[in-house]
C-alpha positions in Angstrom: 21.0 22.5 113.2 18.1 24.6 112.7 16.3 24.4 116.0 19.7 26.0 118.0 20.9 28.3 115.4 20.1 32.0 116.4 23.0 33.9 114.2 24.2 33.0 111.0 27.8 34.3 110.5 28.8 34.7 106.4 32.2 34.6 105.0 32.9 37.5 102.0 35.0 36.8 99.7 34.4 34.0 97.6 31.1 32.9 100.0 29.9 35.9 98.6 31.0 37.4 95.9 34.3 36.8 93.4 37.3 37.3 95.2 40.6 34.8 94.5 39.8 34.9 90.6 41.0 38.9 90.2 44.0 38.3 92.5 45.3 35.5 90.2 44.7 38.1 87.2 46.8 40.6 89.0 49.3 38.2 89.7 49.4 37.1 85.8 50.0 41.0 85.1 53.1 40.8 88.0 54.8 37.5 86.5 55.0 39.5 83.2 56.9 42.7 84.7 59.4 40.0 85.9 59.6 38.1 83.2 63.3 38.9 82.4 64.5 37.8 86.1 62.3 34.9 86.8 60.0 32.6 85.4 56.1 32.1 86.8 56.6 29.3 88.5 59.6 31.5 90.6 57.8 34.2 90.7 55.3 32.7 92.1 56.8 30.8 94.6 58.9 34.1 95.3 56.1 36.1 96.2 54.1 33.9 98.1 57.0 33.6 100.4 57.1 37.5 100.5 53.4 37.4 101.5 54.1 34.7 104.4 56.8 37.0 105.3 54.5 40.2 105.7 51.5 38.7 107.1 52.0 39.2 110.5 52.9 43.2 109.7 50.2 44.1 107.0 47.4 41.0 108.0 45.5 40.4 104.6 44.0 42.1 101.9 45.3 44.0 98.7 47.5 46.5 100.2 49.5 44.1 101.8 49.9 42.1 98.6 50.4 45.1 96.4 53.5 46.0 98.9 54.7 42.3 98.6 54.6 42.4 95.1 56.7 45.5 95.1 59.1 43.9 97.0 59.3 40.9 95.5 59.9 42.6 92.4 62.9 44.3 94.1 64.2 41.7 95.6 64.4 39.1 92.7 65.5 41.5 90.3 68.8 42.4 92.5 67.4 46.0 92.6 67.6 46.4 88.5 63.8 47.1 88.4 63.1 50.3 87.1 60.5 52.9 88.7 58.4 52.5 85.6 58.4 49.2 86.0 57.3 49.6 89.9 55.0 52.8 89.0 53.6 49.4 86.8 52.9 47.2 89.9 51.2 50.2 91.6 48.7 50.6 89.1 47.8 46.7 88.8 47.5 46.4 92.6 44.9 49.6 92.4 42.7 48.3 89.5 42.5 44.9 92.0 41.3 47.7 94.9 38.7 49.1 92.0 37.4 45.7 90.9 33.2 45.6 90.3 32.0 43.1 92.6 30.5 40.1 91.3 27.9 38.4 93.4 27.9 34.6 93.4 25.1 32.4 92.3 22.2 33.2 94.7 23.4 34.9 97.3 20.7 37.9 97.4 17.7 35.6 97.3 19.6 33.3 100.2 19.9 36.2 102.2 16.3 37.4 101.7 15.0 34.4 102.9 16.9 33.9 105.8 16.7 37.4 107.3 13.4 37.1 108.4 14.2 34.4 111.2 18.1 34.9 111.6 20.6 37.5 112.9 22.8 37.6 109.8 26.4 38.8 110.2 29.5 39.3 108.1 32.5 38.1 109.0 35.6 38.1 107.3 39.5 39.3 107.0 41.2 41.6 105.2 41.9 45.2 104.9 39.0 47.3 106.7 39.2 50.0 103.8 39.0 47.2 101.2 36.3 45.3 102.7 34.1 47.9 103.9 34.6 49.2 100.2 33.6 45.7 98.5 30.2 45.1 101.1 29.0 48.6 99.7 29.8 48.0 96.2 27.9 44.7 96.8 24.5 45.9 97.9 24.5 43.7 100.6 24.8 45.6 103.7 21.4 45.7 104.4 21.2 42.2 105.3 23.5 42.1 108.1 22.6 43.0 111.8 26.3 42.9 112.5 29.5 43.4 110.5 33.0 42.2 111.6 36.5 42.5 109.8 38.6 40.4 111.5 42.9 40.2 111.4 42.6 36.9 111.1 40.6 33.8 111.5 41.4 31.1 114.5 39.9 30.3 117.5 40.3 32.8 119.5 39.0 35.5 117.2 35.8 33.8 117.4 35.2 33.3 120.6 35.8 37.2 120.5 33.0 37.5 118.3 30.7 35.3 120.0 31.1 36.7 123.4 30.7 40.4 121.4 27.2 38.9 120.0 26.2 37.7 123.5 25.4 34.1 122.4 26.9 30.4 123.2 28.8 28.7 120.4 26.5 26.4 119.6 23.9 29.3 118.7 26.1 30.1 115.9 26.8 28.8 112.6 29.8 30.2 110.6 29.1 29.4 106.4 32.1 29.7 104.1 34.7 28.4 102.0 37.7 28.2 103.5 38.2 25.1 105.6 41.6 26.6 107.6 39.4 29.1 108.7 35.6 29.3 108.5 35.3 25.8 109.2 37.5 24.2 111.3 38.3 27.2 114.4 34.4 27.7 114.6 33.8 23.6 115.4 36.7 23.1 117.3 35.2 25.8 119.7 31.9 24.3 119.7 29.8 26.3 117.3 28.5 24.5 113.9 30.0 25.5 110.5 29.1 25.1 106.7 31.3 24.2 104.3 30.6 26.3 100.2 33.9 25.2 98.3 34.8 27.5 95.6 36.7 26.6 92.4 40.3 28.4 93.6 41.6 28.4 97.1 44.6 30.6 97.7 47.8 28.6 98.8 47.3 29.9 102.3 44.0 28.7 103.0 44.4 25.0 101.6 44.0 22.6 103.9 45.6 19.6 103.0 45.2 17.3 106.4 42.8 14.7 107.4 39.1 16.2 108.5 36.6 14.7 110.4 34.0 16.1 107.6 31.0 14.7 110.1 31.6 17.8 112.3 30.4 20.3 109.3 27.8 20.1 106.5 29.3 20.4 102.9 27.6 22.2 100.1 27.7 22.7 96.8 25.8 26.2 96.7 24.9 28.8 99.0 21.2 27.7 97.6 21.4 24.4 99.1 22.0 26.2 103.2 17.7 26.5 102.7 17.4 23.2 103.2 19.2 23.1 106.6 18.6 26.4 108.0 
């Protein structure tokens, strides 16, 4: 792999820094608000259903998540939820936007080691302002030659990215925690991928179909990619 790679793409959320546990913590607060109407399991299902219905309109990220929480609360309470409770949902949504950034193990050391030999890019999806804010808070922007905040991570999105980078697919490797978003679309267009599983995966990002793991590399920690690249 090492001999052909010119550019390394890194996912951000749950690859470089903690993300999904923050959403889970906010969800638990949301479910407390909805206790008079639904159980946690029912509320989980209803919130996810709303998120999926709104994905095409709002895209990925904290703001769409906040709007989906409000919509879900109004629907499942049959419009009985109070303005005070809606204000509380908005407050916890803002808390999500203001969460401090916690880097995962060895992130900065790995970027420092790779930067002299490769062009490093950040390729993440989500709300533009939220992802830019998290990148600034992380202190990692200085390591990246290019920042790409994508509306989605499908094959066509990666093709466009590779065209903008003016390279061939075989010159690119993507590093990320999601098989669905960071691995399969990349290898399907002829590029390479390194999978770093994270302890929590959002339901939408979970991949349950059989996958040919021989087509990509899986490591347990970001530092292990230094043995590959």
